[in-house]
C-alpha positions in Angstrom: 9.2 19.1 2.6 9.0 20.0 6.2 8.2 17.0 8.0 4.4 18.9 8.8 3.5 19.1 4.9 3.9 15.5 3.4 3.6 14.3 -0.6 0.3 12.3 -0.1 -0.7 9.5 -2.7 -4.4 8.9 -1.2 -5.8 5.5 -2.2 -9.9 6.4 -2.3 -12.3 3.6 -1.5 -15.8 2.5 -2.6 -17.3 4.4 -0.5 -15.7 7.4 -1.6 -17.1 7.6 -4.9 -20.9 6.1 -4.1 -22.8 5.6 -1.1 -24.8 2.7 0.1 -27.8 5.0 1.4 -27.6 6.9 -2.5 -28.6 5.7 -6.1 -26.1 4.7 -8.5 -27.2 8.0 -10.6 -24.4 10.4 -12.1 -26.1 13.1 -10.2 -26.0 11.3 -7.2 -22.2 10.4 -7.2 -21.4 13.9 -7.8 -22.9 14.8 -4.9 -21.0 12.0 -3.0 -17.9 13.1 -4.8 -18.5 16.3 -3.2 -18.7 15.5 0.4 -15.6 13.0 -0.4 -13.7 16.3 -1.3 -14.5 18.2 1.9 -11.8 15.8 3.1 -9.3 15.9 0.6 -9.1 19.5 0.3 -8.4 19.8 3.8 -5.2 17.9 3.6 -4.4 20.6 0.9 -5.4 23.4 3.2 -2.4 22.0 5.3 0.4 22.3 2.2 0.6 18.9 1.6 0.9 17.7 -1.8 -1.8 15.3 -3.0 -2.1 12.4 -5.3 -5.2 10.7 -5.9 -5.8 7.0 -7.0 -9.3 5.6 -6.7 -11.4 2.5 -7.2 -14.1 2.1 -9.8 -15.6 -1.5 -8.8 -19.6 -0.4 -9.2 -19.0 2.2 -12.1 -17.3 -0.1 -14.2 -19.6 -3.1 -13.8 -22.5 -0.7 -14.6 -20.9 0.4 -17.7 -20.0 -3.1 -19.2 -23.7 -4.0 -18.2 -24.3 -1.2 -20.4 -22.5 -2.0 -22.7 -23.7 -5.7 -22.4 -27.0 -5.1 -22.7 -27.3 -2.7 -25.6 -24.9 -5.4 -28.1 -27.6 -5.9 -30.3 -27.6 -2.0 -31.2 -24.3 -0.8 -30.7 -20.8 -3.7 -30.4 -20.2 -3.8 -27.0 -17.0 -2.4 -25.6 -13.7 -4.7 -24.9 -13.3 -4.8 -21.1 -9.6 -2.2 -21.1 -12.3 0.4 -23.2 -14.7 0.1 -20.2 -12.3 0.7 -17.8 -11.1 4.2 -19.6 -14.4 5.1 -19.5 -14.8 4.8 -16.4 -11.1 6.9 -15.2 -12.7 9.6 -17.2 -16.0 10.5 -15.8 -14.8 9.5 -11.9 -12.2 11.9 -12.8 -14.3 14.7 -14.1 -16.7 14.0 -10.8 -13.5 14.3 -8.8 -12.3 17.4 -10.8 -15.6 19.2 -10.6 -15.9 18.6 -6.6 -12.6 19.6 -5.8 -11.6 22.5 -7.4 -15.5 23.7 -6.5 -13.7 23.2 -2.6 -10.5 24.6 -3.3 -12.2 27.6 -5.3 -13.8 28.5 -2.0 -10.7 27.6 -0.2 -9.1 30.7 -1.7 -6.4 27.8 -3.7 -5.4 28.2 -7.0 -4.6 24.8 -8.1 -5.8 22.8 -10.8 -7.3 19.6 -10.5 -6.1 17.2 -13.7 -7.4 13.6 -14.3 -5.3 11.4 -16.2 -6.5 8.9 -18.0 -3.2 6.1 -17.4 -2.5 3.1 -18.6 -0.8 0.2 -16.3 1.8 -2.2 -17.3 1.0 -5.5 -15.7 2.7 -9.2 -16.7 1.4 -11.1 -19.3 2.7 -14.2 -17.5 1.2 -13.6 -14.3 0.0 -16.4 -12.3 -3.2 -14.2 -12.1 -4.5 -15.3 -15.9 -4.4 -18.5 -15.3 -6.8 -18.5 -12.3 -9.3 -15.7 -13.4 -11.3 -15.0 -10.1 -13.1 -11.0 -10.7 -16.5 -11.0 -11.2 -17.5 -8.1 -13.4 -20.8 -7.4 -16.1 -24.1 -8.8 -15.3 -25.8 -12.2 -14.7 -26.5 -14.9 -17.5 -28.4 -18.1 -17.4 -25.8 -21.2 -18.1 -27.0 -21.1 -21.6 -26.3 -17.2 -22.4 -22.8 -18.4 -20.4 -22.2 -20.8 -23.0 -22.5 -18.6 -25.8 -20.4 -16.2 -24.8 -17.5 -19.0 -23.8 -18.2 -20.2 -27.5 -17.8 -16.6 -29.0 -16.2 -14.5 -26.8 -13.7 -16.8 -25.0 -14.9 -15.2 -21.9 -14.2 -17.5 -18.8 -17.2 -18.0 -16.9 -18.4 -19.1 -13.3 -21.5 -19.5 -11.2 -21.9 -17.1 -9.0 -23.7 -17.9 -5.8 -26.9 -19.2 -7.4 -27.7 -16.0 -8.7 -26.1 -16.8 -12.4 -23.1 -16.9 -14.6 -20.7 -13.8 -14.7 -17.5 -13.2 -16.5 -14.6 -13.1 -14.3 -11.4 -12.0 -15.1 -7.7 -11.6 -13.8 -6.5 -9.2 -11.3 -3.1 -9.2 -11.7 -0.1 -7.1 -9.7 0.4 -4.1 -11.9 4.8 -3.8 -13.0 4.9 -0.1 -14.4 2.9 3.1 -15.1 2.8 4.0 -18.6 2.2 7.8 -17.8 4.5 8.0 -15.1 6.4 11.3 -16.9 3.4 12.7 -17.2 2.6 12.2 -13.2 5.8 13.4 -12.5 5.5 16.5 -14.2 2.2 17.8 -13.1 2.5 16.2 -9.1 3.0 19.3 -7.1 1.7 22.2 -9.8 -1.8 20.0 -9.8 -3.4 18.1 -7.7 -3.5 14.7 -10.2 -5.8 11.8 -10.2 -4.5 8.9 -11.8 -4.7 5.0 -12.1 -8.2 4.9 -11.6 -9.7 2.0 -10.9 -6.3 0.5 -10.7 -5.3 2.0 -14.2 -5.9 0.4 -17.6 -4.2 -2.9 -17.8 -2.1 -3.1 -20.6 0.3 -5.8 -21.9 4.0 -4.7 -23.3 4.5 -7.2 -26.8 7.9 -7.8 -27.8 7.6 -5.0 -30.2 7.4 -2.5 -27.4 3.9 -1.8 -28.3 1.0 -1.8 -25.4 -2.0 -4.0 -26.1 -5.1 -3.6 -23.7 -5.9 -6.7 -21.8 -9.2 -8.1 -19.9 -8.2 -8.1 -16.4 -8.8 -5.9 -12.7 -5.6 -4.3 -11.3 -6.6 -3.9 -7.5 -6.6 0.0 -7.1 -4.4 -0.2 -3.6 -1.6 -1.9 -5.1 -1.7 0.5 -8.2 -2.0 3.2 -5.3 1.0 1.8 -4.1 3.2 1.7 -7.1 2.2 5.5 -7.8 3.5 6.5 -3.7 6.9 4.7 -4.6 7.6 6.4 -8.1 6.6 9.3 -7.0 8.8 9.2 -3.8 5.6 9.9 -1.4 6.3 10.3 2.2 2.9 8.8 2.5 0.2 6.3 1.4 -3.2 6.7 2.9 -5.7 4.2 2.1 -8.9 5.3 3.0 -11.7 2.8 3.6 -15.0 2.2 6.0 -13.7 2.0 8.8 -11.1 4.1 11.4 -9.0 1.4 12.3 -7.2 -2.4 11.1 -8.6 -5.2 13.4 -7.7 -8.5 14.3 -10.6 -10.9 15.1 -13.0 -8.7 13.1 -16.8 -8.4 14.2 -16.2 -11.4 16.8 -16.6 -10.6 20.9 -12.5 -9.6 21.1 -12.2 -8.0 18.2 -9.0 -5.6 18.9 -8.3 -2.2 16.6 -4.9 -1.5 15.9 -3.0 1.5 15.9 0.1 0.8 14.6 1.5 -2.5 12.6 5.3 -3.3 11.9 5.6 -5.0 9.0 6.2 -8.2 11.1 3.3 -8.4 12.7 1.3 -7.4 9.6 2.5 -10.6 7.8 1.7 -12.6 11.1 -1.4 -11.4 10.9 -1.4 -12.1 7.1 -0.5 -15.8 7.5 -3.3 -16.3 10.2 -5.4 -15.6 8.0 -6.9 -12.0 10.0 -7.9 -10.1 6.8 -10.5 -10.9 4.3 -9.3 -11.4 0.7 -10.8 -8.8 -1.6 -11.4 -6.5 1.4 -8.6 -6.1 4.0 -6.3 -8.0 2.6 -5.3 -6.3 -0.2 -5.2 -3.0 1.8 -2.8 -4.5 4.6 -0.5 -6.0 1.9 -0.2 -2.6 -0.4 0.5 -0.8 3.1 3.5 -3.4 3.7 4.8 -2.7 0.5 5.0 0.9 0.8 6.1 0.9 4.5 9.2 -1.8 3.2 10.2 1.6 1.2 11.5 3.4 5.1 8.0 5.3 4.9 4.6 4.8 6.2 1.3 3.7 5.1 -1.8 4.8 7.0 -5.1 2.6 6.5 -8.5 4.5 7.7 -12.0 6.0 7.1 -12.3 8.7 4.9 -14.0 10.8 7.6 -10.6 10.3 10.0 -8.2 10.9 6.8 -7.1 14.6 8.2 -6.7 13.2 11.7 -4.9 10.0 10.1 -2.4 12.4 8.4 -1.6 13.5 11.8 -1.2 10.6 13.3 -3.9 11.2 15.5 -6.4 7.8 14.5 -5.8 5.1 12.0 -3.8 2.4 11.2 -0.2 3.3 10.9 2.5 0.4 8.8 5.8 1.5 9.8 
């Protein structure tokens, strides 16, 4: 592939799928997906091969909430199943939106969502310290009942009630990787939605879903490594990574070496659960000798051209 045309793994953040100023209905989310795909299609029009990974934070939470709320009517679905459901409907929205934009651009390219399982290590330390809140708020009495009947880990959440928390282990392998390889280049592949459905590999080789959330940026990094991408493009709400964020001496960064990024991380410059995993994923990919770029959705095209964003090399 020429220098100007790249294989790019795009990691879409929450703002690419749900606008803070719009509601959470399916119709409103589809409209947000259409706006997002305006930027994705520009990357494709430039001749780049694109693989899409997306988050599912608010969406899977609502699926869990709906399932738990209706548990007296129909059995509540386990968390890994809720993750699979979110992959399906978010992927469907991106397929609809992107296919429409490609057709209008005169590009004949199929868009496919792959329900993707991602292997995690059952011994990952994250399982010993669940930290990712999911699902509805509960009273203390309800929380105690869920601990007793379901074995959930429940934590009090900032005075708002008790919520279930699950582990956030690192991704180890992608079950459907061979299929992804076959599709890349001939299709726009949407894969590892929400970080992938977390599964552990048992001694007999079978796979078992687990209640966990894989960070979508780490999953996108693993996809980028596995498909030999030229670039990992992590799209978020800000144009640049910054140090001293939201302080009078805030400084936007246009480039970072791996060593500089590690120094800033050691200083605590990046917020856990926000910018930190993005920088960690970018650093891991940059160590392959390729470049990772963190920028806003609206600057995606210019960032790939090297005109903006924060590039980690």
